[in-house]
C-alpha positions as CSV (number, residue, x, y, z in Angstrom):
1,M,-8.2,19.3,3.3
2,S,-11.1,17.1,3.7
3,K,-10.3,13.2,3.8
4,E,-12.1,12.7,0.3
5,K,-9.7,14.8,-1.4
6,L,-6.6,13.9,0.9
7,Y,-7.5,10.2,-0.2
8,Y,-6.5,11.1,-4.1
9,T,-3.5,12.9,-3.3
10,P,0.2,11.3,-3.4
11,P,2.1,11.1,0.0
12,T,5.9,11.9,0.0
13,D,7.9,9.7,-2.6
14,E,9.3,8.4,0.6
15,V,5.9,7.6,2.3
16,F,4.5,6.1,-1.1
17,N,7.9,3.7,-1.3
18,D,7.8,2.5,2.3
19,V,4.2,1.3,1.9
20,K,4.6,0.3,-2.1
21,N,8.0,-1.8,-1.2
22,N,6.6,-3.1,1.8
23,A,3.4,-4.7,0.3
24,L,5.7,-6.1,-2.5
25,S,7.3,-7.7,0.3
26,I,4.1,-9.7,1.9
27,W,2.9,-10.5,-1.4
28,G,6.3,-11.9,-2.4
29,S,5.8,-14.2,0.7
30,Y,2.7,-16.1,-1.0
31,D,2.8,-19.0,-3.1
32,N,2.3,-18.2,-6.8
33,T,1.0,-21.8,-7.8
34,F,-1.6,-19.8,-10.1
35,G,-0.1,-16.6,-10.4
36,Y,-1.9,-14.9,-8.2
37,V,1.0,-13.1,-6.4
38,D,2.1,-11.7,-9.9
39,E,-0.9,-10.2,-10.6
40,K,-1.1,-8.4,-7.1
41,K,2.9,-7.2,-7.6
42,E,2.2,-6.4,-10.8
43,R,-1.0,-3.8,-9.3
44,T,1.4,-3.1,-6.9
45,N,4.3,-1.9,-9.1
46,I,2.9,1.4,-9.8
47,E,3.7,5.2,-9.5
48,N,3.3,7.7,-6.7
49,V,0.1,9.8,-8.2
50,G,-4.0,10.2,-7.7
51,D,-4.9,7.4,-5.3
52,N,-2.3,4.9,-5.7
53,F,-0.9,4.8,-2.5
54,M,-4.1,4.0,-1.0
55,F,-4.9,1.6,-3.9
56,I,-2.0,-0.6,-2.9
57,V,-3.5,-0.7,1.0
58,V,-7.1,-1.6,0.1
59,Q,-5.6,-4.8,-2.1
60,F,-5.0,-6.4,1.3
61,D,-7.8,-8.0,3.8
62,L,-7.5,-6.8,7.4
63,H,-5.2,-9.6,8.4
64,N,-2.5,-8.3,5.6
65,R,-2.9,-4.6,6.6
66,S,-2.1,-5.3,10.1
67,K,0.8,-7.1,9.0
68,L,1.8,-4.1,6.5
69,F,1.3,-1.7,9.7
70,K,3.8,-3.8,11.6
71,M,6.2,-3.2,8.8
72,I,6.2,0.3,7.8
73,K,7.4,3.8,9.4
74,E,5.1,5.6,11.9
75,E,4.7,8.4,8.8
76,S,3.4,5.6,6.6
77,K,1.1,4.8,9.0
78,N,-0.2,8.4,10.3
79,E,-0.7,8.8,6.4
80,I,-2.4,5.7,5.7
81,L,-4.8,6.5,8.8
82,K,-5.9,10.3,8.0
83,R,-6.7,8.6,4.5
84,L,-9.4,6.0,5.9
């Protein structure tokens, strides 16, 4: 399968939930004074369909992607890397 097609293919629910839950944890660690965190959490609280898996990942800058990679399982890392 090409990377382009894979990008739009959902991973297993286990991988998706690993990335989603850790992403929500990262967003929750920031100050929400201006509602930015609520907005990001709302955008991240999505279902495992289409490219939603990668949508969660690409919302982060490089610093936060690095933080995410330190938190998630090896299988989840591999699924992200296959799609990049």
